C-alpha positions as CSV (number, residue, x, y, z in Angstrom):
1,M,-70.7,17.8,-34.8
2,T,-69.2,20.5,-32.7
3,A,-67.8,23.2,-34.8
4,R,-64.0,23.5,-34.9
5,I,-63.0,27.0,-34.2
6,A,-59.3,28.1,-34.3
7,S,-57.1,31.1,-34.6
8,A,-53.9,32.1,-36.4
9,P,-50.9,34.2,-35.2
10,I,-51.6,36.8,-38.2
11,S,-54.5,38.0,-36.2
12,W,-51.9,39.3,-33.8
13,G,-49.8,40.8,-36.7
14,V,-47.3,37.8,-36.9
15,I,-46.6,37.2,-40.5
16,E,-43.7,36.0,-42.8
17,V,-43.4,39.4,-44.7
18,P,-40.2,41.4,-43.8
19,G,-40.9,44.9,-42.4
20,W,-44.6,44.2,-41.7
21,G,-44.6,45.4,-38.2
22,L,-43.9,44.5,-34.5
23,Q,-43.8,40.8,-34.2
24,L,-45.3,39.8,-30.8
25,G,-43.7,37.0,-28.8
26,R,-45.0,33.5,-29.0
27,E,-45.8,33.1,-25.4
28,R,-48.0,36.2,-25.3
29,V,-49.8,35.4,-28.5
30,L,-50.6,31.9,-27.5
31,A,-51.7,32.9,-24.1
32,E,-54.0,35.6,-25.5
33,M,-55.6,33.0,-27.8
34,V,-56.2,30.7,-24.9
35,G,-57.7,33.7,-22.9
36,L,-60.3,34.0,-25.6
37,G,-61.4,30.5,-25.2
38,I,-59.7,29.3,-28.4
39,A,-58.6,25.7,-28.3
40,A,-56.6,25.3,-31.4
41,T,-54.2,27.4,-33.7
42,E,-52.5,27.4,-37.0
43,F,-48.7,27.3,-36.7
44,G,-47.8,30.7,-38.0
45,P,-44.7,31.8,-40.1
46,E,-41.4,30.1,-40.0
47,G,-39.7,31.0,-36.7
48,F,-42.8,31.7,-34.7
49,L,-42.8,28.2,-33.3
50,P,-39.8,26.0,-33.0
51,D,-38.6,24.4,-36.3
52,G,-38.0,20.9,-34.9
53,P,-41.3,18.7,-35.1
54,A,-41.1,17.5,-31.5
55,E,-40.2,20.9,-30.1
56,R,-43.0,22.6,-32.0
57,A,-45.4,20.1,-30.7
58,A,-44.2,20.5,-27.3
59,A,-44.6,24.4,-27.5
60,L,-48.2,24.1,-28.4
61,A,-49.0,21.5,-25.8
62,E,-47.4,23.6,-23.2
63,A,-49.5,26.5,-24.1
64,G,-52.7,24.3,-24.0
65,L,-53.5,24.5,-27.7
66,A,-54.2,21.9,-30.3
67,A,-52.5,22.1,-33.7
68,V,-54.5,22.8,-36.9
69,G,-51.6,23.0,-39.3
70,G,-50.7,26.2,-41.1
71,F,-50.0,28.5,-44.0
72,F,-47.0,27.4,-46.1
73,P,-45.9,29.6,-49.0
74,A,-44.1,27.7,-51.8
75,V,-43.2,28.4,-55.5
76,L,-45.1,25.8,-57.4
77,H,-45.0,26.9,-60.9
78,R,-41.5,26.7,-61.9
79,S,-40.4,23.7,-63.8
80,A,-37.9,21.4,-62.0
81,E,-36.9,17.7,-61.9
82,P,-38.1,16.0,-58.9
83,G,-35.4,16.5,-56.1
84,D,-33.5,19.3,-57.6
85,A,-33.1,22.7,-55.9
86,H,-36.3,24.3,-57.3
87,D,-38.5,21.2,-56.6
88,P,-41.0,22.3,-53.7
89,L,-41.7,18.8,-52.6
90,P,-38.7,18.1,-50.3
91,A,-39.6,21.4,-48.2
92,I,-43.2,20.3,-48.2
93,E,-42.4,16.9,-46.8
94,R,-40.1,18.4,-44.2
95,E,-43.0,20.6,-43.0
96,L,-45.3,17.6,-42.8
97,E,-43.0,15.9,-40.3
98,A,-44.0,18.7,-37.9
99,Y,-47.6,18.2,-38.6
100,V,-47.4,14.5,-37.7
101,A,-45.5,15.2,-34.5
102,A,-48.1,17.9,-33.5
103,G,-51.2,16.0,-34.7
104,A,-52.0,18.7,-37.1
105,G,-54.3,17.8,-40.0
106,T,-54.4,20.6,-42.5
107,L,-51.6,22.0,-44.9
108,V,-52.6,25.4,-46.2
109,L,-50.5,25.9,-49.4
110,S,-50.0,29.4,-50.9
111,A,-48.7,29.4,-54.5
112,V,-46.4,32.4,-54.1
113,T,-44.7,34.3,-57.0
114,G,-41.1,33.9,-55.6
115,E,-40.9,37.7,-54.6
116,E,-41.3,39.0,-51.2
117,G,-44.6,40.3,-50.0
118,Y,-48.1,40.2,-51.7
119,D,-48.0,43.3,-54.0
120,G,-46.6,41.8,-57.2
121,T,-48.5,39.8,-59.8
122,V,-47.3,37.0,-62.2
123,E,-49.2,35.8,-65.2
124,L,-48.4,32.0,-65.7
125,D,-48.1,30.6,-69.3
126,D,-49.6,27.2,-70.2
127,A,-46.4,25.3,-69.3
128,E,-46.2,27.1,-65.9
129,W,-49.9,26.3,-65.3
130,A,-49.2,22.6,-66.0
131,T,-46.3,22.7,-63.5
132,L,-48.4,24.4,-60.8
133,L,-51.2,21.7,-61.2
134,E,-48.8,18.8,-61.2
135,N,-47.0,20.1,-58.1
136,L,-50.4,20.7,-56.3
137,D,-51.3,17.0,-56.9
138,R,-47.9,15.9,-55.8
139,A,-48.2,17.9,-52.5
140,R,-51.7,16.5,-52.0
141,S,-50.3,13.0,-52.4
142,A,-47.3,13.7,-50.0
143,A,-49.8,15.1,-47.5
144,E,-52.1,12.1,-47.8
145,R,-49.2,9.8,-47.1
146,A,-48.6,11.8,-43.9
147,G,-52.3,11.6,-43.0
148,V,-52.7,15.4,-43.6
149,V,-55.2,17.2,-45.9
150,A,-53.5,19.6,-48.3
151,T,-55.4,22.7,-49.5
152,L,-54.6,25.6,-51.8
153,H,-55.2,29.1,-50.4
154,P,-56.1,31.6,-53.2
155,H,-54.4,34.7,-52.0
156,L,-53.8,38.3,-53.3
157,G,-50.3,38.8,-54.8
158,T,-49.8,35.0,-55.6
159,V,-50.2,33.1,-58.8
160,V,-53.7,32.0,-57.8
161,E,-56.0,34.8,-56.6
162,S,-58.7,35.4,-59.2
163,P,-62.0,33.4,-59.4
164,E,-60.8,32.3,-62.9
165,A,-57.6,31.0,-61.5
166,V,-59.4,29.1,-58.8
167,D,-61.8,27.6,-61.3
168,R,-58.6,26.4,-63.3
169,V,-57.2,24.7,-60.1
170,I,-60.5,23.0,-59.3
171,A,-60.8,21.8,-62.9
172,G,-57.1,20.8,-63.3
173,S,-56.1,19.3,-59.9
174,G,-57.6,17.3,-57.0
175,I,-56.3,19.6,-54.2
176,G,-58.8,20.9,-51.8
177,I,-59.4,24.7,-51.5
178,C,-59.0,26.9,-48.4
179,L,-61.7,29.5,-48.6
180,D,-60.3,32.8,-47.4
181,T,-63.3,35.1,-47.5
182,G,-61.0,38.2,-47.6
183,H,-58.6,37.2,-50.2
184,F,-61.2,35.7,-52.4
185,T,-63.0,39.0,-52.2
186,L,-59.8,41.0,-52.9
187,G,-59.3,38.8,-56.0
188,G,-62.6,39.8,-57.4
189,G,-64.6,36.7,-56.2
190,D,-67.8,36.1,-54.3
191,P,-67.1,33.7,-51.4
192,L,-70.7,32.9,-51.0
193,A,-70.9,31.9,-54.7
194,L,-67.8,29.8,-54.3
195,V,-69.4,27.9,-51.5
196,R,-72.6,27.3,-53.4
197,D,-70.8,26.2,-56.6
198,H,-67.8,24.2,-55.0
199,A,-68.7,23.3,-51.4
200,D,-67.3,19.7,-52.0
201,R,-63.8,21.1,-52.7
202,I,-63.7,23.5,-49.7
203,V,-62.0,21.8,-46.9
204,H,-60.6,24.7,-44.8
205,A,-61.9,28.2,-44.0
206,H,-60.0,31.3,-43.1
207,L,-62.6,34.0,-42.0
208,K,-62.1,37.6,-42.6
209,D,-64.5,40.4,-42.7
210,V,-63.8,43.1,-45.3
211,S,-64.3,46.7,-45.8
212,V,-65.1,46.9,-49.4
213,A,-64.2,50.6,-49.6
214,V,-60.6,49.9,-48.5
215,A,-60.4,46.7,-50.4
216,E,-61.3,48.5,-53.6
217,R,-58.4,51.0,-53.2
218,V,-56.0,48.0,-52.8
219,R,-57.4,46.4,-55.9
220,A,-57.0,49.7,-57.8
221,G,-53.4,50.0,-56.8
222,E,-54.0,53.2,-54.9
223,I,-52.5,51.7,-51.8
224,D,-50.5,48.5,-51.2
225,Y,-51.8,45.5,-49.2
226,R,-50.0,46.3,-46.0
227,E,-51.4,49.9,-46.1
228,G,-54.8,48.6,-46.7
229,V,-54.6,46.3,-43.7
230,R,-53.3,49.1,-41.7
231,Q,-56.2,51.3,-42.7
232,G,-58.8,48.7,-41.6
233,M,-59.4,46.6,-44.6
234,Y,-60.1,43.6,-42.5
235,R,-62.8,44.0,-39.7
236,A,-63.9,42.0,-36.8
237,L,-66.2,39.3,-38.0
238,G,-69.7,40.7,-38.6
239,E,-68.5,44.2,-38.8
240,G,-67.7,44.4,-42.6
241,D,-69.1,43.6,-46.0
242,A,-68.2,40.0,-46.5
243,R,-71.5,38.4,-45.4
244,I,-69.8,36.0,-43.0
245,A,-72.9,34.8,-41.3
246,E,-74.3,33.8,-44.8
247,I,-71.1,32.1,-45.7
248,V,-70.9,30.0,-42.6
249,A,-74.6,29.1,-42.9
250,A,-73.9,27.9,-46.5
251,L,-71.0,25.8,-45.3
252,R,-72.9,24.3,-42.7
253,D,-75.8,23.5,-45.0
254,A,-73.4,21.8,-47.3
255,G,-72.1,19.5,-44.5
256,Y,-68.6,21.4,-44.0
257,A,-66.6,19.7,-41.4
258,G,-63.4,21.5,-41.5
259,W,-62.0,24.3,-39.3
260,Y,-63.2,27.8,-39.0
261,V,-60.1,29.8,-38.5
262,L,-60.2,33.4,-37.2
263,E,-57.3,34.7,-39.5
264,Q,-57.4,38.4,-39.9
265,D,-54.3,40.1,-41.2
266,T,-53.3,42.7,-38.9
267,V,-50.5,45.4,-38.5
268,V,-49.2,45.9,-35.1
269,E,-46.8,48.8,-34.6
270,D,-47.2,49.5,-30.9
271,E,-49.1,48.4,-27.9
272,G,-52.1,50.3,-28.8
273,D,-52.3,48.2,-32.0
274,A,-51.8,45.1,-30.0
275,A,-54.7,45.9,-27.8
276,R,-56.9,46.7,-30.7
277,A,-55.9,43.4,-32.4
278,L,-56.9,41.4,-29.2
279,D,-60.1,43.1,-29.0
280,A,-60.9,42.5,-32.6
281,A,-60.1,38.8,-32.0
282,R,-62.4,38.8,-29.0
283,R,-65.2,40.1,-31.0
284,S,-64.6,37.8,-33.9
285,A,-64.5,34.8,-31.6
286,A,-67.9,35.8,-30.1
287,F,-69.3,36.3,-33.4
288,I,-68.3,32.9,-34.9
289,R,-69.5,31.1,-31.9
290,E,-73.0,32.5,-32.3
291,A,-72.8,31.9,-36.1
292,V,-71.9,28.2,-35.8
293,G,-74.5,27.8,-32.9
294,E,-72.1,27.2,-30.0
């Protein structure tokens, strides 16, 4: 099977966090992806692509890119009656309409705290955990009805970031896991061990290489997440400490058939940063092609 390699707009600094940095235009970002020989992309944050399902599909088709799906932040731990204002399912179902229209197959959920950004933490009580696990399974069922695979993305600054939280999700729900090699490392985990222990639950992969030295400063609270990214916490694939080649080999050995997404958070503040982001994406694309044997 030919490996499925894709990219994501965050590698160009396009993100849902207010005040993050310069948000490059859609046409430029998609054209640069295509110029790297990348054939598919995640959707990016709300507003990057058109909201309407048909319009979103048309924008990607015009750019010459297939749709993977995308990162969708949702508050999943607050108790609510189905259908009320705090129920996350209606928004998820609306998003899935765009997936169907664009032929995208992977919904990447992030269980956010409800606060802006990714520097806060929330400890869930048992009732909130039960709500979270129930909503993950509801989202999984809704996605299945639409022909889409739902995954949970463990992510720094969300309610599921640590290895212990990931284990609780795996034990308590049926949702697939998005392995993000950077965020799982930041959460104190070993991505290679996660693959070896739970390869059957990993259905999507976000590949980031990591500078452990910078990551440790973020984990210790010395600098915030954005500043860690700005200081080079994420490196072009193969140039950091995350053992990306070993992780990819372990995924392939386990029969992984999902996407390998070049998804490296980047802060772009000027044209120099934009050029460096493109160069890092170019080096990463070359690395992953070699790693998967293309």
